[in-house]
The first five atom37 places (N, CA, C, CB, O) and aatype in JSON, in Angstrom:
{
  "aatype": [12, 15, 0, 9, 5, 11, 0, 11, 7, 13, 11, 11, 15, 11, 14, 7, 16, 18, 19, 15, 9, 0, 16, 15, 10, 13, 7, 0, 19, 15, 19, 9, 11, 5, 0, 11, 11, 0, 1, 13, 6, 2, 3, 11, 10, 5, 10, 0, 3, 0, 10, 19, 15, 0, 0, 0, 9, 0, 16, 7, 19, 0, 10, 10, 19, 1, 6, 10, 11, 1, 10, 7, 3, 3, 3, 19, 10, 0, 7],
  "atom_mask": [
    [1, 1, 1, 1, 1],
    [1, 1, 1, 1, 1],
    [1, 1, 1, 1, 1],
    [1, 1, 1, 1, 1],
    [1, 1, 1, 1, 1],
    [1, 1, 1, 1, 1],
    [1, 1, 1, 1, 1],
    [1, 1, 1, 1, 1],
    [1, 1, 1, 0, 1],
    [1, 1, 1, 1, 1],
    [1, 1, 1, 1, 1],
    [1, 1, 1, 1, 1],
    [1, 1, 1, 1, 1],
    [1, 1, 1, 1, 1],
    [1, 1, 1, 1, 1],
    [1, 1, 1, 0, 1],
    [1, 1, 1, 1, 1],
    [1, 1, 1, 1, 1],
    [1, 1, 1, 1, 1],
    [1, 1, 1, 1, 1],
    [1, 1, 1, 1, 1],
    [1, 1, 1, 1, 1],
    [1, 1, 1, 1, 1],
    [1, 1, 1, 1, 1],
    [1, 1, 1, 1, 1],
    [1, 1, 1, 1, 1],
    [1, 1, 1, 0, 1],
    [1, 1, 1, 1, 1],
    [1, 1, 1, 1, 1],
    [1, 1, 1, 1, 1],
    [1, 1, 1, 1, 1],
    [1, 1, 1, 1, 1],
    [1, 1, 1, 1, 1],
    [1, 1, 1, 1, 1],
    [1, 1, 1, 1, 1],
    [1, 1, 1, 1, 1],
    [1, 1, 1, 1, 1],
    [1, 1, 1, 1, 1],
    [1, 1, 1, 1, 1],
    [1, 1, 1, 1, 1],
    [1, 1, 1, 1, 1],
    [1, 1, 1, 1, 1],
    [1, 1, 1, 1, 1],
    [1, 1, 1, 1, 1],
    [1, 1, 1, 1, 1],
    [1, 1, 1, 1, 1],
    [1, 1, 1, 1, 1],
    [1, 1, 1, 1, 1],
    [1, 1, 1, 1, 1],
    [1, 1, 1, 1, 1],
    [1, 1, 1, 1, 1],
    [1, 1, 1, 1, 1],
    [1, 1, 1, 1, 1],
    [1, 1, 1, 1, 1],
    [1, 1, 1, 1, 1],
    [1, 1, 1, 1, 1],
    [1, 1, 1, 1, 1],
    [1, 1, 1, 1, 1],
    [1, 1, 1, 1, 1],
    [1, 1, 1, 0, 1],
    [1, 1, 1, 1, 1],
    [1, 1, 1, 1, 1],
    [1, 1, 1, 1, 1],
    [1, 1, 1, 1, 1],
    [1, 1, 1, 1, 1],
    [1, 1, 1, 1, 1],
    [1, 1, 1, 1, 1],
    [1, 1, 1, 1, 1],
    [1, 1, 1, 1, 1],
    [1, 1, 1, 1, 1],
    [1, 1, 1, 1, 1],
    [1, 1, 1, 0, 1],
    [1, 1, 1, 1, 1],
    [1, 1, 1, 1, 1],
    [1, 1, 1, 1, 1],
    [1, 1, 1, 1, 1],
    [1, 1, 1, 1, 1],
    [1, 1, 1, 1, 1],
    [1, 1, 1, 0, 1]
  ],
  "atom_positions": [
    [[-237.98, 70.31, -50.47], [-236.64, 70.46, -49.92], [-235.76, 71.05, -51.03], [-236.07, 69.1, -49.39], [-235.73, 70.53, -52.15]],
    [[-235.03, 72.11, -50.7], [-234.18, 72.75, -51.69], [-232.9, 71.95, -51.9], [-233.84, 74.19, -51.27], [-232.56, 71.07, -51.1]],
    [[-232.2, 72.26, -52.97], [-230.96, 71.55, -53.28], [-229.9, 71.8, -52.21], [-230.42, 72.0, -54.65], [-229.11, 70.91, -51.91]],
    [[-229.9, 72.98, -51.64], [-228.92, 73.29, -50.59], [-229.2, 72.46, -49.34], [-228.95, 74.8, -50.25], [-228.27, 71.97, -48.71]],
    [[-230.46, 72.3, -48.99], [-230.81, 71.49, -47.82], [-230.45, 70.02, -48.06], [-232.32, 71.62, -47.51], [-229.99, 69.34, -47.15]],
    [[-230.65, 69.54, -49.29], [-230.28, 68.16, -49.61], [-228.77, 67.98, -49.51], [-230.77, 67.78, -51.01], [-228.3, 66.96, -49.01]],
    [[-228.01, 68.96, -49.99], [-226.55, 68.88, -49.94], [-226.06, 68.88, -48.51], [-225.92, 70.04, -50.72], [-225.13, 68.15, -48.17]],
    [[-226.66, 69.7, -47.65], [-226.28, 69.72, -46.24], [-226.6, 68.39, -45.58], [-226.98, 70.86, -45.5], [-225.84, 67.91, -44.73]],
    [[-227.71, 67.79, -45.94], [-228.09, 66.49, -45.4], [-227.15, 65.4, -45.86], [0.0, 0.0, 0.0], [-226.85, 64.48, -45.1]],
    [[-226.67, 65.48, -47.11], [-225.74, 64.48, -47.65], [-224.42, 64.52, -46.91], [-225.52, 64.71, -49.15], [-223.8, 63.48, -46.67]],
    [[-223.98, 65.71, -46.56], [-222.71, 65.85, -45.87], [-222.73, 65.14, -44.52], [-222.36, 67.33, -45.67], [-221.7, 64.63, -44.07]],
    [[-223.87, 65.08, -43.88], [-224.0, 64.45, -42.56], [-224.42, 62.98, -42.67], [-225.0, 65.21, -41.71], [-224.66, 62.35, -41.64]],
    [[-224.52, 62.43, -43.88], [-224.94, 61.04, -44.05], [-223.73, 60.12, -44.17], [-225.83, 60.91, -45.29], [-222.6, 60.58, -44.32]],
    [[-223.98, 58.82, -44.11], [-222.9, 57.85, -44.26], [-222.21, 57.97, -45.62], [-223.44, 56.43, -44.07], [-220.99, 58.03, -45.67]],
    [[-222.97, 58.01, -46.74], [-222.29, 58.16, -48.03], [-221.48, 59.46, -48.12], [-223.31, 58.13, -49.17], [-220.39, 59.47, -48.69]],
    [[-222.0, 60.52, -47.56], [-221.28, 61.79, -47.56], [-219.98, 61.7, -46.77], [0.0, 0.0, 0.0], [-218.97, 62.28, -47.17]],
    [[-220.02, 60.98, -45.66], [-218.83, 60.8, -44.84], [-217.8, 59.96, -45.58], [-219.18, 60.16, -43.49], [-216.6, 60.24, -45.52]],
    [[-218.27, 58.91, -46.28], [-217.35, 58.1, -47.08], [-216.69, 58.92, -48.18], [-218.09, 56.91, -47.7], [-215.5, 58.77, -48.45]],
    [[-217.46, 59.79, -48.81], [-216.91, 60.66, -49.86], [-215.86, 61.59, -49.26], [-218.03, 61.48, -50.55], [-214.82, 61.83, -49.87]],
    [[-216.12, 62.11, -48.08], [-215.17, 63.0, -47.41], [-213.87, 62.27, -47.07], [-215.79, 63.58, -46.15], [-212.78, 62.82, -47.21]],
    [[-213.99, 61.02, -46.62], [-212.8, 60.23, -46.3], [-211.99, 59.98, -47.57], [-213.19, 58.88, -45.64], [-210.77, 60.12, -47.56]],
    [[-212.67, 59.61, -48.64], [-211.98, 59.36, -49.91], [-211.29, 60.61, -50.43], [-212.97, 58.84, -50.96], [-210.17, 60.53, -50.95]],
    [[-211.93, 61.74, -50.29], [-211.32, 63.0, -50.72], [-210.08, 63.31, -49.91], [-212.33, 64.14, -50.61], [-209.07, 63.76, -50.45]],
    [[-210.16, 63.08, -48.62], [-209.0, 63.31, -47.75], [-207.84, 62.39, -48.11], [-209.38, 63.12, -46.28], [-206.69, 62.83, -48.17]],
    [[-208.15, 61.14, -48.35], [-207.1, 60.19, -48.7], [-206.51, 60.5, -50.08], [-207.65, 58.76, -48.68], [-205.33, 60.25, -50.32]],
    [[-207.32, 61.03, -50.98], [-206.81, 61.45, -52.28], [-205.81, 62.59, -52.11], [-207.97, 61.89, -53.21], [-204.82, 62.66, -52.84]],
    [[-206.04, 63.46, -51.15], [-205.1, 64.55, -50.85], [-203.79, 64.02, -50.3], [0.0, 0.0, 0.0], [-202.76, 64.67, -50.44]],
    [[-203.82, 62.85, -49.69], [-202.6, 62.25, -49.15], [-201.61, 61.92, -50.26], [-202.94, 60.99, -48.36], [-200.4, 61.96, -50.04]],
    [[-202.11, 61.6, -51.44], [-201.22, 61.3, -52.58], [-200.36, 62.52, -52.89], [-202.05, 60.9, -53.85], [-199.16, 62.39, -53.12]],
    [[-200.95, 63.68, -52.88], [-200.22, 64.93, -53.13], [-199.17, 65.17, -52.07], [-201.19, 66.11, -53.19], [-198.06, 65.61, -52.37]],
    [[-199.5, 64.89, -50.82], [-198.57, 65.09, -49.71], [-197.39, 64.13, -49.83], [-199.28, 64.91, -48.35], [-196.25, 64.5, -49.55]],
    [[-197.66, 62.9, -50.23], [-196.58, 61.92, -50.41], [-195.62, 62.38, -51.51], [-197.16, 60.53, -50.76], [-194.4, 62.28, -51.36]],
    [[-196.17, 62.88, -52.6], [-195.32, 63.4, -53.68], [-194.48, 64.58, -53.2], [-196.19, 63.82, -54.88], [-193.3, 64.69, -53.53]],
    [[-195.1, 65.46, -52.41], [-194.39, 66.61, -51.88], [-193.25, 66.17, -50.96], [-195.36, 67.53, -51.12], [-192.16, 66.74, -51.0]],
    [[-193.5, 65.17, -50.14], [-192.47, 64.68, -49.22], [-191.31, 64.04, -49.98], [-193.08, 63.67, -48.22], [-190.15, 64.24, -49.64]],
    [[-191.63, 63.26, -51.01], [-190.57, 62.63, -51.81], [-189.7, 63.69, -52.49], [-191.17, 61.69, -52.87], [-188.48, 63.58, -52.51]],
    [[-190.36, 64.71, -53.03], [-189.62, 65.79, -53.71], [-188.74, 66.53, -52.7], [-190.61, 66.77, -54.4], [-187.6, 66.88, -53.01]],
    [[-189.27, 66.77, -51.51], [-188.51, 67.49, -50.48], [-187.3, 66.68, -50.04], [-189.41, 67.8, -49.27], [-186.22, 67.23, -49.82]],
    [[-187.47, 65.39, -49.9], [-186.34, 64.54, -49.51], [-185.28, 64.5, -50.61], [-186.81, 63.11, -49.2], [-184.09, 64.54, -50.33]],
    [[-185.73, 64.43, -51.87], [-184.8, 64.4, -53.0], [-183.99, 65.69, -53.08], [-185.56, 64.17, -54.31], [-182.79, 65.67, -53.34]],
    [[-184.67, 66.82, -52.85], [-184.01, 68.13, -52.92], [-183.36, 68.53, -51.6], [-185.03, 69.19, -53.32], [-182.72, 69.57, -51.51]],
    [[-183.51, 67.7, -50.58], [-182.96, 67.97, -49.26], [-183.46, 69.3, -48.7], [-181.43, 67.97, -49.32], [-182.7, 70.07, -48.11]],
    [[-184.75, 69.55, -48.9], [-185.4, 70.79, -48.46], [-186.16, 70.51, -47.16], [-186.36, 71.35, -49.58], [-187.26, 69.96, -47.18]],
    [[-185.57, 70.89, -46.05], [-186.16, 70.57, -44.75], [-187.45, 71.33, -44.48], [-185.16, 70.87, -43.65], [-188.35, 70.81, -43.84]],
    [[-187.55, 72.56, -44.98], [-188.77, 73.33, -44.75], [-189.94, 72.72, -45.52], [-188.56, 74.8, -45.18], [-191.05, 72.63, -44.98]],
    [[-189.71, 72.31, -46.75], [-190.77, 71.69, -47.54], [-191.15, 70.32, -46.94], [-190.32, 71.53, -49.02], [-192.32, 69.93, -46.97]],
    [[-190.17, 69.62, -46.41], [-190.45, 68.34, -45.75], [-191.28, 68.55, -44.49], [-189.14, 67.63, -45.41], [-192.2, 67.77, -44.22]],
    [[-190.97, 69.58, -43.74], [-191.77, 69.9, -42.54], [-193.21, 70.24, -42.93], [-191.13, 71.08, -41.76], [-194.15, 69.84, -42.25]],
    [[-193.37, 70.97, -44.03], [-194.71, 71.31, -44.51], [-195.47, 70.04, -44.89], [-194.62, 72.26, -45.72], [-196.66, 69.91, -44.58]],
    [[-194.8, 69.11, -45.54], [-195.44, 67.84, -45.92], [-195.85, 67.05, -44.69], [-194.5, 67.0, -46.8], [-196.93, 66.46, -44.66]],
    [[-195.0, 67.04, -43.67], [-195.33, 66.31, -42.45], [-196.52, 66.92, -41.72], [-194.12, 66.27, -41.52], [-197.39, 66.2, -41.21]],
    [[-196.57, 68.24, -41.67], [-197.71, 68.92, -41.03], [-198.99, 68.64, -41.83], [-197.46, 70.46, -40.92], [-200.05, 68.41, -41.24]],
    [[-198.89, 68.67, -43.14], [-200.05, 68.37, -43.99], [-200.51, 66.93, -43.78], [-199.71, 68.61, -45.47], [-201.71, 66.67, -43.72]],
    [[-199.56, 66.01, -43.66], [-199.91, 64.61, -43.43], [-200.61, 64.45, -42.08], [-198.66, 63.72, -43.5], [-201.57, 63.68, -41.96]],
    [[-200.13, 65.16, -41.08], [-200.77, 65.1, -39.76], [-202.19, 65.65, -39.82], [-199.94, 65.88, -38.72], [-203.09, 65.12, -39.18]],
    [[-202.38, 66.71, -40.58], [-203.72, 67.3, -40.72], [-204.66, 66.33, -41.42], [-203.66, 68.63, -41.5], [-205.83, 66.2, -41.04]],
    [[-204.17, 65.65, -42.44], [-205.0, 64.68, -43.15], [-205.34, 63.52, -42.23], [-204.28, 64.16, -44.42], [-206.49, 63.07, -42.19]],
    [[-204.37, 63.03, -41.48], [-204.61, 61.91, -40.57], [-205.64, 62.29, -39.51], [-203.29, 61.47, -39.9], [-206.52, 61.49, -39.17]],
    [[-205.54, 63.5, -38.99], [-206.51, 63.97, -37.99], [-207.9, 64.09, -38.6], [-206.06, 65.32, -37.4], [-208.89, 63.69, -37.99]],
    [[-207.95, 64.64, -39.8], [-209.24, 64.78, -40.48], [-209.91, 63.45, -40.74], [0.0, 0.0, 0.0], [-211.12, 63.31, -40.55]],
    [[-209.13, 62.48, -41.19], [-209.69, 61.15, -41.44], [-210.15, 60.51, -40.13], [-208.64, 60.24, -42.14], [-211.2, 59.87, -40.09]],
    [[-209.38, 60.69, -39.07], [-209.78, 60.14, -37.77], [-211.1, 60.75, -37.3], [-208.68, 60.39, -36.72], [-211.96, 60.04, -36.78]],
    [[-211.27, 62.05, -37.49], [-212.53, 62.7, -37.12], [-213.69, 62.17, -37.96], [-212.41, 64.22, -37.28], [-214.79, 61.97, -37.45]],
    [[-213.44, 61.95, -39.25], [-214.5, 61.43, -40.12], [-214.87, 60.0, -39.76], [-214.06, 61.5, -41.58], [-216.05, 59.64, -39.81]],
    [[-213.89, 59.19, -39.4], [-214.17, 57.82, -38.98], [-214.99, 57.83, -37.69], [-212.85, 57.02, -38.78], [-215.92, 57.03, -37.53]],
    [[-214.64, 58.73, -36.78], [-215.42, 58.85, -35.54], [-216.86, 59.25, -35.86], [-214.78, 59.88, -34.59], [-217.8, 58.72, -35.26]],
    [[-217.03, 60.18, -36.79], [-218.38, 60.6, -37.2], [-219.13, 59.43, -37.84], [-218.29, 61.79, -38.19], [-220.33, 59.27, -37.62]],
    [[-218.43, 58.64, -38.62], [-219.04, 57.48, -39.26], [-219.52, 56.47, -38.22], [-218.05, 56.81, -40.23], [-220.6, 55.91, -38.35]],
    [[-218.7, 56.25, -37.19], [-219.11, 55.35, -36.11], [-220.31, 55.9, -35.37], [-217.95, 55.12, -35.13], [-221.21, 55.15, -34.99]],
    [[-220.33, 57.22, -35.15], [-221.46, 57.84, -34.47], [-222.74, 57.69, -35.29], [-221.17, 59.32, -34.19], [-223.81, 57.45, -34.74]],
    [[-222.61, 57.84, -36.61], [-223.78, 57.66, -37.47], [-224.26, 56.22, -37.42], [-223.46, 58.07, -38.93], [-225.46, 55.95, -37.48]],
    [[-223.32, 55.28, -37.31], [-223.69, 53.88, -37.22], [-224.4, 53.55, -35.93], [0.0, 0.0, 0.0], [-225.29, 52.7, -35.91]],
    [[-224.03, 54.22, -34.84], [-224.68, 54.0, -33.54], [-226.11, 54.53, -33.54], [-223.88, 54.68, -32.43], [-226.97, 54.0, -32.83]],
    [[-226.37, 55.56, -34.34], [-227.7, 56.16, -34.39], [-228.65, 55.42, -35.33], [-227.59, 57.61, -34.82], [-229.83, 55.76, -35.41]],
    [[-228.14, 54.42, -36.04], [-228.94, 53.72, -37.02], [-230.0, 52.87, -36.32], [-228.05, 52.84, -37.91], [-229.68, 51.99, -35.52]],
    [[-231.25, 53.14, -36.62], [-232.36, 52.45, -35.98], [-232.39, 50.99, -36.36], [-233.69, 53.12, -36.34], [-232.72, 50.13, -35.54]],
    [[-232.05, 50.68, -37.61], [-232.13, 49.3, -38.1], [-230.94, 48.45, -37.67], [-232.22, 49.3, -39.61], [-230.98, 47.23, -37.82]],
    [[-229.89, 49.06, -37.13], [-228.69, 48.31, -36.76], [-228.88, 47.5, -35.49], [-227.53, 49.26, -36.59], [-228.14, 46.54, -35.27]],
    [[-229.84, 47.85, -34.66], [-229.99, 47.24, -33.35], [-230.52, 45.88, -33.39], [0.0, 0.0, 0.0], [-230.7, 45.26, -32.35]]
  ]
}
């Protein structure tokens, strides 16, 4: 099995999904900082950008959690 095939398999695994969730949540820190700065500077456009980014992160995490649940349902040993 090549390294690329292993990496693709990791992305679809439970640990890979956990890493993806953690990465997404780490991005949320940046969005929070952006929102605070926008509120301090009273910049409505930058605040709107932060809100859209936060919504994208929330949606991404929700999709990853759904994928994690689906992986859990497919687990042969879980039954």
